[in-house]
N, C-alpha and C positions, 0 to 999 in steps of 0.2 A: 428389718431389725437384725443387727449383727449379734450373734451369740458369742459370749466370752467364755472360754473353757480353760480351766486351770489343769495343767497336766503335771502329775507327780508320780514318784515311784522310788523305791530304794535303789541303792547302788547295785548295778548288775541286773536290774529288772528288765532292761530293754527299752527304757523310756526314750533314749535318743533315737532308736530305730523307729519307734512309734511316731515320734515327732516328725522325722523325715517322711514317713508315709502320709501323715496328715498334711504336711506341706505339699506333697505330690498331688494331694486331692484338692489343692487350691485354698487351704487354710492359710491365713496370715499368721506367721509364727513370731512371737516376741520372746527372745532368748536372753534373759537378763545376764546370765553368765557370759555369753558371747559379747554382749554389749560392754560388760565390765572389763573383759579382757581387751577389747578394742580401745578403751579409754587409757589403758596403761601400755599399749603397744607403741612402737616408734611413731611419733607424730600424733599420739592420742591426746584427747581433750584434757586428761588429768596430768600429763607430764609436767607442764609449766608449774602447776600448783605443788606437785610432789617435789620438784626441784627446789622451789622456794621454801617449802616447809622442812624438808628432810636433808636437802643439800644435793649437789651434783653427784656425790659418791653413790647415790642410790639409783643412778641412771646408767645404763650400759653404754658402750661406745656406739651402739646402733641407735641410741636414743629412746630405748624402752625402759620400763621399770625393771630393775635388777631384783627379780622375784626371790631368789635365794637369799640375798643380803637383807631384803625387807622382811622375809619370813623369820630370819634369825633375830633381827632387831625387834620385831613385834613379839617374838617369843620371850625375849629378855625384858621387854618393856610393854606391858599390856596396853598402856595408853597410846602407843604408836599405832596399834591396830585400829583403835577407835578414831585416831586422827586421819589415818588413811581412808577408813570408811566414810568419814565426814567429807572427804574430798571426792571420792568415787561415787557414793550413793546418789547424791543430787544429779550428777551427770547421767547416771544410768536411768534415773527417773525421768529426766528431760528427754533423753533419746527414746525411751520406751513410749512416752506420751506422744512423741513425734511420729513413731512408727504406728501407734494405734490410730492416730488421726489420719495418717496416710491410708491405712486400711479402711477406715470408715468412709473416707472420701472416695475410695475405689469401690465402695459398697460390697466388700467381701462378706460372704454369709457367716464366716466364723473366724474369730481370732483365738489362737491357742497360746496361752502363756506358759512357758516352760518354767516351773517353779519347784526346784528341788526341796525347798523348805516350806512348802505350802501349809502343811499341817502344823509345823513348828511355829511359824510366824504369827498365826492367828488373824492377822489383818487381811489376808488374801481372800478368805472365804467370802467376805461381803463384796468383793470386787469382781467375782466371776459368777456366771449363771450355772455352770456345771463343773463338777470336779471329776476328772478322769484319772483313775489310778491304774498303773501298770504293775502287776503283781506276779511274784513267783515265790517258791519256797526259799527259806534262808540258805539251805544247802546248795540250791542252784545259784543263788547270788554269789556265794563264796567261790564255787567252781568257775563261774564266768569271769569274775574279776581276777582270780588267780591266773586263769588262762590268758587274759588279754593284757594284764599289767605286770605279771611276774611277782606280785606281792605275796607275802606269806599268808596262809589262811588266818592266822591270829591277827595280822594287821588289818585284813578285810573285816573280820568280826568286830574289831575295835571301831572301824569307820561305821559299820552298821549300828553298833551300840550307841553311837553319837547321834544317829538319825532317829526320827520318830519311830516308835514301835509299829510293826506291821499292822497290829490290831487297830491302832489309832488311824493309820492311813486308810485302812479298809472302811472304818466307821465314817470317815469323812467323804467317802466316794459316792458319787451319783451313778457312775458307771465304772466297772472293773474289767480290765482286759487281763485274763490270766495267761501269762506268757511262759507256760511250763510245757516242755516237750512238744512244742509246735515247730513246724517248718516255717520258713519265712513267708511262704505262700499262705499257710493257714493263719499266721499272725496278720498278714495283710487283709485277709477275709474278715477277721475280727475287727480290724481297724476300720475297714469300709463300712461294716455294720454299725459300729459306734458313730462314725462320722455322719451316717445318714440321719441320725437323730440330732445332729448339729446343723443340719441344713446344707451339708456338703454333698 
């Protein structure tokens, strides 16, 4: 029986690091954001439909989605964002399903779904057996994101405000990894401990 785990956490919590550690422990990882980016990269599955719907002006000379131009267009016309999502989301769903089936065929003990909006979406809770939340203090989130991205603290707080409140994420969790003041080795120990309950 393959366990399905939903992984989530606020920006700067260390979720991506935990995901890599779980993958190193032989979990199959389904990263919807990465799949989505691949559909709009050069030669991606969404490029033909985007060209047909929005025009060749939204495709770069390399053959990828011109993200800057699309972002400006979607900001000016909210319907454009919905139209783009209507192209990309089914493709992401198909590829996610293909990767899940491949993992099941390989009889992996655990599939980890990287779901940034797990708490916000509502539909995901019923599709996973466990919810794993990576957590840290809001102050630490701001510090980490400022350090890695160069964003201003106010901009980071605005992103955090648009995500589910920390209390809601923690309330949805079956397991919490507190990534506060830990070395990478200590974090890995905590991930190994959590992973053992997932059959890894």
